[in-house]
DSSP file (Angstrom, degrees, kcal/mol; ACC not computed):
  #  RESIDUE AA STRUCTURE BP1 BP2  ACC     N-H-->O    O-->H-N    N-H-->O    O-->H-N    TCO  KAPPA ALPHA  PHI   PSI    X-CA   Y-CA   Z-CA
    1    1 A X              0   0    0      0, 0.0     2,-0.4     0, 0.0     0, 0.0   0.000 360.0 360.0 360.0 175.2  147.5  114.7  107.4
    2    2 A X        +     0   0    0      1,-0.1    30,-0.0     2,-0.0     0, 0.0  -0.596 360.0 162.8 -75.1 122.2  147.8  111.0  107.8
    3    3 A X    >   +     0   0    0     -2,-0.4     3,-2.5    29,-0.2    32,-0.4   0.396  24.9 134.5-119.5  -2.1  144.4  109.3  108.2
    4    4 A X  T 3  S+     0   0    0      1,-0.3    30,-0.3    30,-0.2    29,-0.2  -0.274  82.9   2.4 -57.1 128.4  145.4  105.6  107.4
    5    5 A X  T 3  S+     0   0    0     28,-3.1    -1,-0.3     1,-0.3     2,-0.2   0.517 109.9 115.6  73.6   5.7  143.8  103.3  110.0
    6    6 A X  S <  S-     0   0    0     -3,-2.5    29,-2.9    27,-0.1    30,-1.0  -0.636  70.5-116.6-103.9 162.8  142.0  106.2  111.8
    7    7 A X  E     -a   36   0A   0     28,-0.2     2,-0.3    -2,-0.2    30,-0.2  -0.886  39.1-153.0 -94.5 128.7  138.4  107.1  112.3
    8    8 A X  E     -a   37   0A   0     28,-3.1    30,-2.5    -2,-0.5     2,-0.4  -0.792  11.6-158.3-111.9 143.8  137.8  110.4  110.6
    9    9 A X  E     -a   38   0A   0     -2,-0.3     2,-0.5    28,-0.2    30,-0.2  -0.988   4.5-160.8-121.5 129.1  135.2  113.2  111.3
   10   10 A X  E     -a   39   0A   0     28,-2.5    30,-2.8    -2,-0.4     2,-0.4  -0.948   6.5-162.9-109.3 128.6  134.1  115.7  108.7
   11   11 A X  E     +a   40   0A   0     -2,-0.5     2,-0.3    28,-0.2    30,-0.2  -0.907  14.3 168.4-108.2 137.0  132.5  119.0  109.8
   12   12 A X  E     -a   41   0A   0     28,-1.9    30,-1.1    -2,-0.4     3,-0.1  -0.980  35.2-142.6-144.0 153.6  130.5  121.2  107.5
   13   13 A X  E    S+     0   0A   0     -2,-0.3    30,-2.8     1,-0.3     2,-0.4   0.908  89.4  12.8 -81.6 -44.9  128.2  124.1  108.0
   14   14 A X  E     -a   43   0A   0     28,-0.2     2,-0.5    27,-0.1    -1,-0.3  -0.990  57.4-163.6-136.9 141.1  125.7  123.2  105.2
   15   15 A X  E     +a   44   0A   0     28,-1.8    31,-2.5    -2,-0.4    30,-1.3  -0.972  20.6 161.6-125.5 114.9  125.1  120.0  103.2
   16   16 A X  S    S-     0   0    0     -2,-0.5    31,-2.0    29,-0.3    34,-0.2   0.886  78.4  -2.8 -93.5 -79.8  123.0  120.5  100.1
   17   17 A X  S    S-     0   0    0     29,-0.2    36,-0.2    32,-0.1    32,-0.1   0.548  85.5-133.9 -95.0  -7.3  123.4  117.8   97.5
   18   18 A X     >  +     0   0    0     35,-0.1     4,-2.3     1,-0.1     5,-0.2   0.570  68.3 124.7  66.9  11.1  126.0  115.8   99.6
   19   19 A X  H  > S+     0   0    0      2,-0.2     4,-2.1     1,-0.2     5,-0.2   0.965  74.6  39.5 -65.8 -52.2  128.1  115.4   96.5
   20   20 A X  H  > S+     0   0    0      2,-0.2     4,-2.3     1,-0.2    -1,-0.2   0.891 117.1  51.5 -60.3 -42.8  131.3  116.9   97.9
   21   21 A X  H  > S+     0   0    0      2,-0.2     4,-2.1     1,-0.2    -2,-0.2   0.924 112.6  42.8 -62.2 -49.7  130.8  115.3  101.2
   22   22 A X  H  X S+     0   0    0     -4,-2.3     4,-2.2     2,-0.2    36,-0.3   0.858 113.8  52.0 -69.6 -34.8  130.3  111.8  100.0
   23   23 A X  H  X S+     0   0    0     -4,-2.1     4,-2.2    -5,-0.2    -1,-0.2   0.911 109.3  50.3 -64.7 -41.1  133.1  112.1   97.5
   24   24 A X  H  X S+     0   0    0     -4,-2.3     4,-2.4     1,-0.2    -2,-0.2   0.910 110.6  49.9 -63.9 -42.4  135.5  113.2  100.3
   25   25 A X  H  X S+     0   0    0     -4,-2.1     4,-2.1     1,-0.2     5,-0.3   0.913 109.3  51.2 -60.5 -44.1  134.4  110.3  102.4
   26   26 A X  H  X S+     0   0    0     -4,-2.2     4,-2.8     1,-0.2     5,-0.5   0.911 112.3  46.1 -61.9 -42.8  135.0  107.9   99.6
   27   27 A X  H  X>S+     0   0    0     -4,-2.2     5,-2.4     1,-0.2     4,-1.8   0.913 109.5  53.8 -65.7 -43.4  138.5  109.3   99.1
   28   28 A X  H  <5S+     0   0    0     -4,-2.4     6,-2.6     3,-0.2    -1,-0.2   0.885 121.5  31.0 -62.2 -37.8  139.4  109.3  102.7
   29   29 A X  H  X5S+     0   0    0     -4,-2.1     4,-0.9     4,-0.2    -2,-0.2   0.953 127.1  35.8 -85.4 -55.6  138.5  105.6  103.0
   30   30 A X  H  <5S+     0   0    0     -4,-2.8    -3,-0.2    -5,-0.3    -2,-0.2   0.830 133.6  21.7 -72.9 -32.4  139.3  104.1   99.6
   31   31 A X  T  <5S+     0   0    0     -4,-1.8    -3,-0.2    -5,-0.5    -1,-0.1   0.817 131.8  37.7-104.5 -37.8  142.4  106.1   98.7
   32   32 A X  T  4<S-     0   0    0     -5,-2.4   -29,-0.2   -29,-0.1    -3,-0.2   0.650 100.3-126.8 -90.1 -16.8  143.7  107.3  102.1
   33   33 A X     <  +     0   0    0     -4,-0.9   -28,-3.1    -6,-0.3    -4,-0.2   0.744  44.5 164.2  80.8  25.5  142.9  104.2  104.1
   34   34 A X        -     0   0    0     -6,-2.6    -1,-0.2   -30,-0.3   -27,-0.2  -0.392  38.8-134.0 -69.9 153.1  140.8  105.6  107.0
   35   35 A X  S    S-     0   0    0    -29,-2.9     2,-0.3   -32,-0.4   -28,-0.2   0.907  77.4  -9.4 -73.0 -41.3  138.8  103.1  109.0
   36   36 A X  E     -a    7   0A   0    -30,-1.0   -28,-3.1    -8,-0.1     2,-0.4  -0.975  54.8-141.3-155.5 162.4  135.6  105.1  109.1
   37   37 A X  E     -ab   8  59A   0     21,-0.5    23,-3.1    -2,-0.3    24,-0.7  -0.998  12.4-175.1-132.9 124.3  134.0  108.5  108.3
   38   38 A X  E     -ab   9  61A   0    -30,-2.5   -28,-2.5    -2,-0.4     2,-0.4  -0.949  14.8-155.1-110.6 140.8  131.4  110.3  110.5
   39   39 A X  E     -ab  10  62A   0     22,-2.9    24,-2.9    -2,-0.4     2,-0.3  -0.920   9.4-170.8-120.4 147.3  130.0  113.5  109.1
   40   40 A X  E     +ab  11  63A   0    -30,-2.8   -28,-1.9    -2,-0.4     2,-0.3  -0.991   7.6 172.2-133.5 139.6  128.5  116.4  111.0
   41   41 A X  E     -ab  12  64A   0     22,-2.2    24,-0.9    -2,-0.3   -28,-0.2  -0.999  29.5-146.9-149.1 152.5  126.7  119.5  109.7
   42   42 A X  E    S+     0   0A   0    -30,-1.1    25,-0.6    -2,-0.3     2,-0.6   0.926  93.6  32.7 -78.1 -47.7  124.7  122.4  111.1
   43   43 A X  E     -aC  14  66A   0    -30,-2.8   -28,-1.8   -31,-0.1     2,-1.3  -0.891  68.4-163.6-121.8 100.2  122.2  122.9  108.3
   44   44 A X  E     +a   15   0A   0     -2,-0.6   -28,-0.1    21,-0.6   -30,-0.1  -0.664  20.0 163.7 -87.5  92.3  121.1  119.8  106.4
   45   45 A X        -     0   0    0    -30,-1.3   -29,-0.3    -2,-1.3    -1,-0.2   0.940  16.4-178.1 -71.5 -48.8  119.5  121.1  103.3
   46   46 A X        +     0   0    0    -31,-2.5   -29,-0.2    -3,-0.2     5,-0.2   0.923  12.3 169.8  55.4  59.8  119.7  117.7  101.6
   47   47 A X    >   -     0   0    0    -31,-2.0     3,-1.9     3,-0.1    -1,-0.1  -0.458  44.0  -2.4 -95.8 171.2  118.3  118.5   98.2
   48   48 A X  T 3  S-     0   0    0      1,-0.3     3,-0.3    -2,-0.1     4,-0.2  -0.251 133.3 -11.1  57.0-124.7  118.2  116.4   95.0
   49   49 A X  T 3> S+     0   0    0      1,-0.2     4,-2.8     2,-0.1    -1,-0.3   0.068  97.9 118.9 -94.3  22.5  119.9  113.0   95.4
   50   50 A X  H <> S+     0   0    0     -3,-1.9     4,-2.5     1,-0.2    -1,-0.2   0.912  75.7  45.3 -58.3 -46.7  121.5  113.9   98.8
   51   51 A X  H  > S+     0   0    0     -3,-0.3     4,-2.4     1,-0.2    -1,-0.2   0.898 113.9  49.7 -64.8 -43.3  119.7  111.1  100.7
   52   52 A X  H  > S+     0   0    0      2,-0.2     4,-1.9     1,-0.2    -1,-0.2   0.900 111.5  49.5 -61.0 -43.7  120.5  108.6   98.0
   53   53 A X  H  X S+     0   0    0     -4,-2.8     4,-1.0     1,-0.2    -2,-0.2   0.930 111.1  49.1 -60.3 -46.6  124.2  109.7   98.0
   54   54 A X  H  < S+     0   0    0     -4,-2.5     3,-0.5     1,-0.2     5,-0.2   0.904 110.2  50.4 -60.4 -43.6  124.4  109.4  101.8
   55   55 A X  H  < S+     0   0    0     -4,-2.4    -1,-0.2     1,-0.2    -2,-0.2   0.849 115.0  43.7 -65.5 -34.0  122.9  105.9  101.9
   56   56 A X  H  < S+     0   0    0     -4,-1.9    -1,-0.2    -5,-0.2    -2,-0.2   0.564  99.9  92.9 -82.0 -11.5  125.3  104.7   99.2
   57   57 A X  S  < S-     0   0    0     -4,-1.0   -34,-0.1    -3,-0.5   -35,-0.1  -0.313  84.9-116.7 -84.2 166.5  128.3  106.4  100.7
   58   58 A X  S    S+     0   0    0    -36,-0.3   -21,-0.5    -2,-0.0     2,-0.2   0.389  71.2 129.1 -81.3   7.0  130.8  104.9  103.1
   59   59 A X  E     -b   37   0A   0     -5,-0.2   -21,-0.2     1,-0.2     3,-0.1  -0.481  46.6-159.0 -63.8 126.6  129.8  107.4  105.8
   60   60 A X  E     -     0   0A   0    -23,-3.1     2,-0.3     1,-0.3   -22,-0.2   0.911  69.9  -3.6 -72.9 -46.2  129.0  105.6  108.9
   61   61 A X  E     -b   38   0A   0    -24,-0.7   -22,-2.9     2,-0.0     2,-0.5  -0.996  55.9-153.0-149.6 143.4  126.9  108.2  110.6
   62   62 A X  E     -bd  39  79A   0     16,-2.8    18,-3.1    -2,-0.3     2,-0.5  -0.968  12.8-160.3-124.0 115.9  125.8  111.8  109.8
   63   63 A X  E     +bd  40  80A   0    -24,-2.9   -22,-2.2    -2,-0.5     2,-0.3  -0.863  20.5 168.5 -97.0 124.1  125.0  114.0  112.7
   64   64 A X  E     -bd  41  81A   0     16,-2.5    18,-3.4    -2,-0.5     2,-0.2  -0.875  28.6-127.0-130.0 159.6  122.8  117.0  111.9
   65   65 A X  E     - d   0  82A   0    -24,-0.9   -21,-0.6   -23,-0.5     3,-0.4  -0.654  21.2-124.9 -99.0 165.3  120.9  119.7  113.7
   66   66 A X  B     +C   43   0A   0     16,-1.4   -23,-0.1    -2,-0.2     4,-0.1  -0.230  65.5 129.1-102.7  45.6  117.2  120.6  113.1
   67   67 A X  S    S+     0   0    0    -25,-0.6     2,-0.3    -2,-0.1    -1,-0.2   0.714  73.2  37.3 -72.2 -21.3  117.9  124.3  112.5
   68   68 A X  S    S-     0   0    0     -3,-0.4     2,-0.2   -24,-0.1   -24,-0.1  -0.944 101.3 -93.8-127.2 154.7  116.0  124.2  109.2
   69   69 A X        +     0   0    0     -2,-0.3     2,-0.3     2,-0.0    -2,-0.1  -0.451  51.8 157.1 -67.9 133.2  112.7  122.3  108.5
   70   70 A X        -     0   0    0     -2,-0.2     3,-0.3    -4,-0.1   -24,-0.0  -0.907  20.2-177.1-156.0 128.1  113.3  118.8  106.9
   71   71 A X        +     0   0    0     -2,-0.3     3,-0.3     1,-0.2    -2,-0.0   0.394  69.3  72.7-112.8   4.8  110.8  115.9  107.1
   72   72 A X    >   +     0   0    0      1,-0.2     3,-2.2     2,-0.1     4,-0.2   0.134  51.9 116.3-106.7  21.3  112.6  113.1  105.3
   73   73 A X  G >   +     0   0    0      1,-0.3     3,-1.9    -3,-0.3     6,-0.3   0.833  68.8  68.2 -61.0 -28.6  115.3  112.1  107.8
   74   74 A X  G 3  S+     0   0    0     -3,-0.3    -1,-0.3     1,-0.3     3,-0.2   0.636  85.1  71.4 -67.6 -10.1  113.7  108.7  108.1
   75   75 A X  G <  S+     0   0    0     -3,-2.2     2,-0.4     1,-0.2    -1,-0.3   0.521  99.8  48.1 -78.0  -6.8  114.9  107.9  104.5
   76   76 A X    X   -     0   0    0     -3,-1.9     3,-2.1    -4,-0.2    -1,-0.2  -0.841  65.4-167.3-138.3  99.5  118.5  107.7  105.6
   77   77 A X  T 3  S+     0   0    0     -2,-0.4    -1,-0.1     1,-0.3    -3,-0.1   0.649  85.1  69.9 -60.2 -14.2  119.1  105.6  108.7
   78   78 A X  T 3  S+     0   0    0    -17,-0.1   -16,-2.8    -3,-0.1     2,-0.4   0.663  79.7  96.1 -76.4 -14.7  122.6  107.0  108.9
   79   79 A X  E <   -d   62   0A   0     -3,-2.1     2,-0.5    -6,-0.3   -16,-0.2  -0.632  52.6-170.9 -88.1 130.1  121.3  110.4  109.9
   80   80 A X  E     -d   63   0A   0    -18,-3.1   -16,-2.5    -2,-0.4     2,-0.5  -0.981  13.6-149.6-115.0 120.5  121.1  111.4  113.6
   81   81 A X  E     -d   64   0A   0     -2,-0.5     2,-0.5   -18,-0.2   -16,-0.2  -0.794   3.1-155.5-102.0 125.8  119.3  114.6  114.4
   82   82 A X  E     -d   65   0A   0    -18,-3.4   -16,-1.4    -2,-0.5     2,-0.5  -0.857  20.7-129.4 -97.5 127.6  120.2  116.8  117.4
   83   83 A X        -     0   0    0     -2,-0.5     4,-0.3   -18,-0.2     3,-0.2  -0.672  22.3-175.4 -82.3 121.6  117.4  119.0  118.6
   84   84 A X     >  +     0   0    0     -2,-0.5     4,-2.3     1,-0.2     5,-0.2   0.444  60.1  96.2 -95.0  -1.7  118.5  122.7  118.9
   85   85 A X  H  > S+     0   0    0      1,-0.2     4,-2.7     2,-0.2     5,-0.2   0.882  81.5  50.9 -61.9 -42.5  115.2  123.9  120.5
   86   86 A X  H  > S+     0   0    0     -3,-0.2     4,-2.4     1,-0.2    -1,-0.2   0.943 113.2  46.2 -59.0 -45.7  116.3  123.7  124.1
   87   87 A X  H  > S+     0   0    0     -4,-0.3     4,-2.2     2,-0.2    -2,-0.2   0.908 114.3  46.4 -62.9 -44.4  119.5  125.7  123.3
   88   88 A X  H  X S+     0   0    0     -4,-2.3     4,-2.6     2,-0.2     5,-0.2   0.879 111.9  51.6 -66.6 -38.9  117.6  128.3  121.3
   89   89 A X  H  X S+     0   0    0     -4,-2.7     4,-2.4    -5,-0.2    -2,-0.2   0.930 110.4  48.9 -67.1 -40.7  114.9  128.7  124.0
   90   90 A X  H  X S+     0   0    0     -4,-2.4     4,-2.6    -5,-0.2    -2,-0.2   0.918 111.2  50.2 -61.9 -42.7  117.6  129.2  126.7
   91   91 A X  H  X S+     0   0    0     -4,-2.2     4,-2.2     2,-0.2    -2,-0.2   0.920 110.6  48.5 -61.4 -43.2  119.4  131.8  124.6
   92   92 A X  H  X S+     0   0    0     -4,-2.6     4,-2.5     2,-0.2    -2,-0.2   0.920 112.1  49.6 -60.8 -44.3  116.2  133.7  124.0
   93   93 A X  H  X S+     0   0    0     -4,-2.4     4,-2.4     2,-0.2    -2,-0.2   0.926 110.8  49.5 -60.7 -45.8  115.3  133.6  127.7
   94   94 A X  H  <>S+     0   0    0     -4,-2.6     5,-3.4     1,-0.2     4,-0.3   0.892 111.2  49.0 -64.5 -39.3  118.8  134.8  128.6
   95   95 A X  H ><5S+     0   0    0     -4,-2.2     3,-1.1     3,-0.2    -1,-0.2   0.930 111.4  49.9 -63.6 -44.8  118.6  137.7  126.1
   96   96 A X  H 3<5S+     0   0    0     -4,-2.5    -2,-0.2     1,-0.3    -1,-0.2   0.885 115.0  43.2 -59.7 -41.0  115.2  138.6  127.5
   97   97 A X  T 3<5S-     0   0    0     -4,-2.4    -1,-0.3    -5,-0.2    -2,-0.2   0.359 114.6-117.9 -87.2   6.3  116.5  138.6  131.1
   98   98 A X  T < 5 +     0   0    0     -3,-1.1    -3,-0.2    -4,-0.3     2,-0.2   0.875  66.7 143.0  59.1  41.3  119.7  140.4  130.0
   99   99 A X      < -     0   0    0     -5,-3.4    -1,-0.2    -6,-0.1     2,-0.2  -0.618  59.6 -80.4-102.8 166.5  121.8  137.5  131.1
  100  100 A X        -     0   0    0     -2,-0.2    -1,-0.1     1,-0.2    -5,-0.1  -0.456  32.8-172.8 -71.1 136.1  125.0  136.3  129.4
  101  101 A X  S >  S+     0   0    0     -2,-0.2     3,-2.2     2,-0.1     4,-0.3   0.746  80.6  70.4 -94.1 -31.9  124.5  134.0  126.3
  102  102 A X  G >  S+     0   0    0      1,-0.3     3,-2.0     2,-0.2     4,-0.2   0.789  84.1  71.5 -59.0 -27.3  128.1  133.2  126.0
  103  103 A X  G >  S+     0   0    0      1,-0.3     3,-0.9     2,-0.2    -1,-0.3   0.752  87.1  66.5 -59.3 -24.7  127.9  131.1  129.2
  104  104 A X  G <  S+     0   0    0     -3,-2.2    -1,-0.3     1,-0.2    -2,-0.2   0.724 104.6  43.0 -65.8 -23.0  125.8  128.6  127.1
  105  105 A X  G <         0   0    0     -3,-2.0    -1,-0.2    -4,-0.3    -2,-0.2   0.217 360.0 360.0-115.3  12.1  128.9  127.7  125.1
  106  106 A X    <         0   0    0     -3,-0.9    -1,-0.2    -4,-0.2    -2,-0.1   0.385 360.0 360.0-103.5 360.0  131.7  127.5  127.7
């Protein structure tokens, strides 16, 4: 679709080396003319040069969850980490008490 002049959001389930993600952001801004790109991912693996790529990319912010252990988030100021522990704790409690879990997501 048309993204010229718009703020763009990219969603991904996993980001490993961030090569595809940062290349897509670059194309969306430099070729397609978007104003900004924000990225979101569920599982930030971030191996190899991923942090370097993110720091050098036109991505404004990368929102990730803490679903897997990672200790180097401070190396990329663009990364914002969302804590999943309250949601997971509530889901476990609901399962234990035989209550609905789907109510957490409605």
